[in-house]
C-alpha positions as CSV (number, residue, x, y, z in Angstrom):
1,M,-5.0,-6.3,-24.1
2,E,-6.2,-6.4,-20.5
3,S,-7.2,-9.7,-18.9
4,K,-10.4,-9.7,-16.9
5,D,-10.0,-13.1,-15.2
6,V,-8.7,-12.6,-11.7
7,L,-6.9,-15.7,-10.4
8,F,-5.8,-14.1,-7.2
9,R,-6.8,-10.9,-5.3
10,E,-5.6,-9.6,-2.1
11,V,-6.6,-6.3,-0.4
12,Q,-4.3,-5.2,2.4
13,R,-4.8,-2.3,4.8
14,F,-2.5,-0.6,7.2
15,R,-2.6,-2.4,10.6
16,Q,0.1,-0.8,12.6
17,F,-1.1,0.2,16.0
18,W,1.2,3.3,16.1
19,L,-0.3,4.6,12.8
20,W,-3.8,4.3,14.0
21,A,-3.0,5.8,17.4
22,L,-1.5,8.8,15.5
23,V,-4.6,9.1,13.2
24,V,-6.9,9.0,16.2
25,F,-4.9,11.5,18.2
26,L,-4.5,14.1,15.4
27,T,-8.2,13.6,14.4
28,G,-9.3,14.0,18.0
29,V,-7.3,17.2,18.6
30,S,-8.5,18.7,15.3
31,W,-12.1,18.1,16.2
32,V,-11.8,19.3,19.8
33,A,-10.1,22.5,18.5
34,F,-12.7,23.0,15.8
35,I,-15.7,22.5,18.2
36,Q,-14.2,24.7,20.9
37,Q,-13.1,27.6,18.9
38,I,-15.4,27.7,15.9
39,L,-18.6,26.3,17.2
40,L,-18.4,27.4,20.9
41,N,-16.4,30.5,20.2
42,I,-13.9,29.7,23.0
43,P,-10.3,30.2,21.9
44,F,-8.3,27.0,21.7
45,G,-5.0,27.1,23.5
46,T,-3.0,30.0,25.0
47,R,-2.2,31.5,21.6
48,P,-5.1,30.5,19.4
49,A,-4.7,30.4,15.7
50,P,-6.9,32.5,13.5
51,D,-10.2,30.9,12.7
52,I,-9.4,30.4,9.0
53,V,-6.1,28.6,9.9
54,L,-8.0,26.4,12.4
55,V,-10.7,25.5,9.9
56,G,-7.9,24.6,7.4
57,M,-6.1,22.4,9.9
58,W,-9.5,20.8,10.9
59,V,-10.2,20.0,7.2
60,L,-6.7,18.6,6.7
61,F,-6.2,16.6,9.9
62,G,-9.8,16.1,11.1
63,V,-11.4,15.1,7.7
64,V,-8.9,14.4,4.9
65,F,-6.2,12.6,6.9
66,P,-8.4,10.1,8.6
67,I,-10.4,9.4,5.3
68,T,-7.1,8.9,3.5
69,A,-5.7,6.6,6.2
70,F,-8.8,4.6,6.4
71,S,-9.0,4.1,2.6
72,A,-5.3,3.5,2.0
73,G,-4.3,0.1,1.0
74,L,-2.7,-2.2,-1.5
75,I,-4.6,-4.3,-4.0
76,T,-2.7,-7.1,-5.7
77,E,-4.3,-9.2,-8.5
78,V,-2.9,-11.9,-10.7
79,R,-4.6,-12.2,-14.0
80,E,-3.7,-14.4,-17.0
81,N,-1.4,-11.8,-18.5
82,G,0.4,-10.5,-15.4
83,I,0.4,-9.0,-12.0
84,Y,-1.7,-5.9,-11.3
85,I,-1.1,-3.7,-8.3
86,R,-2.9,-0.6,-7.1
87,Y,-1.8,1.4,-4.1
88,I,-4.8,3.5,-3.0
89,P,-5.0,6.5,-2.9
90,F,-1.8,7.1,-4.9
91,H,-2.6,5.0,-8.0
92,R,-5.8,5.9,-9.9
93,Q,-5.4,2.7,-12.0
94,F,-3.7,-0.6,-11.6
95,R,0.0,-0.8,-12.4
96,T,0.7,-3.8,-14.6
97,M,3.7,-6.1,-14.7
98,P,3.2,-8.5,-17.6
99,F,4.6,-12.0,-17.2
100,D,6.7,-11.4,-20.3
101,A,8.6,-8.7,-18.4
102,I,9.3,-10.8,-15.3
103,Q,12.4,-12.9,-15.3
104,T,12.0,-14.6,-11.9
105,Y,9.9,-14.4,-8.8
106,E,10.0,-15.9,-5.3
107,A,8.2,-15.7,-2.0
108,R,10.5,-14.3,0.7
109,M,10.7,-12.7,4.1
110,Y,12.1,-9.2,4.3
111,R,12.8,-6.4,6.9
112,P,10.6,-3.4,6.0
113,F,12.6,-0.8,7.9
114,R,16.1,-2.1,7.2
115,E,15.6,-2.9,3.5
116,Y,13.0,-0.2,2.5
117,G,12.7,2.3,5.3
118,G,9.2,1.1,6.3
119,W,5.9,0.6,4.6
120,G,4.4,2.3,1.6
121,I,5.7,2.7,-1.9
122,R,9.4,2.6,-0.9
123,Y,12.8,2.4,-2.5
124,G,15.6,0.7,-0.8
125,S,18.6,-1.6,-1.2
126,G,16.4,-4.3,-2.6
127,G,14.8,-2.1,-5.2
128,K,11.2,-0.8,-5.1
129,A,8.6,-2.1,-2.6
130,Y,4.9,-1.9,-2.4
131,N,3.9,-3.0,1.1
132,V,1.5,-2.0,3.9
133,S,2.2,-4.4,6.8
134,G,4.0,-7.5,7.7
135,N,7.4,-8.8,6.5
136,R,6.4,-11.3,3.8
137,G,6.0,-10.8,0.1
138,V,7.0,-11.8,-3.4
139,Q,10.2,-10.6,-4.9
140,L,10.1,-10.0,-8.7
141,V,13.2,-9.6,-10.9
142,L,12.2,-8.0,-14.2
143,L,14.0,-8.6,-17.4
144,S,15.4,-5.1,-17.2
145,G,17.1,-6.0,-13.9
146,R,14.8,-3.9,-11.8
147,R,13.7,-5.6,-8.5
148,I,10.2,-5.1,-7.1
149,L,8.9,-6.5,-3.9
150,I,5.1,-6.9,-3.5
151,G,4.1,-7.3,0.2
152,S,1.6,-10.0,0.8
153,Q,-0.1,-11.7,3.8
154,N,-0.3,-14.8,1.7
155,P,2.8,-15.0,-0.6
156,D,2.4,-18.7,-1.3
157,A,-1.1,-18.2,-2.8
158,L,0.2,-15.3,-4.8
159,I,3.1,-17.5,-6.2
160,N,0.6,-20.3,-6.9
161,A,-1.6,-18.0,-8.9
162,M,1.3,-16.6,-10.8
163,D,2.5,-20.2,-11.6
164,K,-1.0,-21.2,-12.7
165,A,-1.4,-18.1,-14.9
166,K,2.0,-18.7,-16.5
167,R,1.3,-22.4,-17.1
168,E,-2.1,-21.6,-18.7
169,T,-0.8,-18.8,-21.0
170,H,2.9,-19.7,-21.6
171,G,3.2,-23.4,-20.8
172,S,5.9,-22.9,-18.1
173,H,6.7,-21.0,-14.9
174,T,9.7,-19.2,-13.6
175,S,9.3,-19.2,-9.8
176,Q,12.2,-20.3,-7.8
177,D,12.1,-23.0,-5.1
178,R,10.5,-21.6,-2.0
C-alpha cells in the first residue's frame, strides 16, 4: 500500500561550481565544433573527426549531457509509511524504505569524498549514500544492518517529519538524540 500524504519533500540539485563549469565547457566546445564543421563546412581542429563522429559527439556532449546534468537531482519524501527517494535520472520510480524496516535514524554531518568518494549514488565505508551537495544528511540503519545516508539541506526537518509519521502510524519514534 502506497501512502499519498507527503509530510516532507525536498528536491535537491547539483550545485558544485566545478561540475557546472565542466558542463558549460563541454557543451560549448561541442556546439562550436558542430557549427563550424557541420553548418559552416570548415574543418574543426588540425585533425578533424569525420562528420558522423562529430555529430555523435555533439548529440552526446552538446545535447544529452547538459540536459541530464540540468535535470539530475535527488527527491526525498516522507510519507506516513516510510521514506521515498528518487535519484533523477537514474531512478524511474521512488525507492521506498518503510519505517518498519528502519531500526534507527539520525541527522549527521559527513565527509562526501572521504566517506563515499563524492556525490551521487555512492558506496563507501558508511554504507550507501544518496547525495547531491553539501555535507549534511540523515543516516538510516535498517533492521538488516545496512546503512543508508540520505543527503539533505534540511536534515532536522527531515527527522521531524519522520518522527511525526512514526508517531501517527506507530505511536513511537526511533530517532536518536541529535
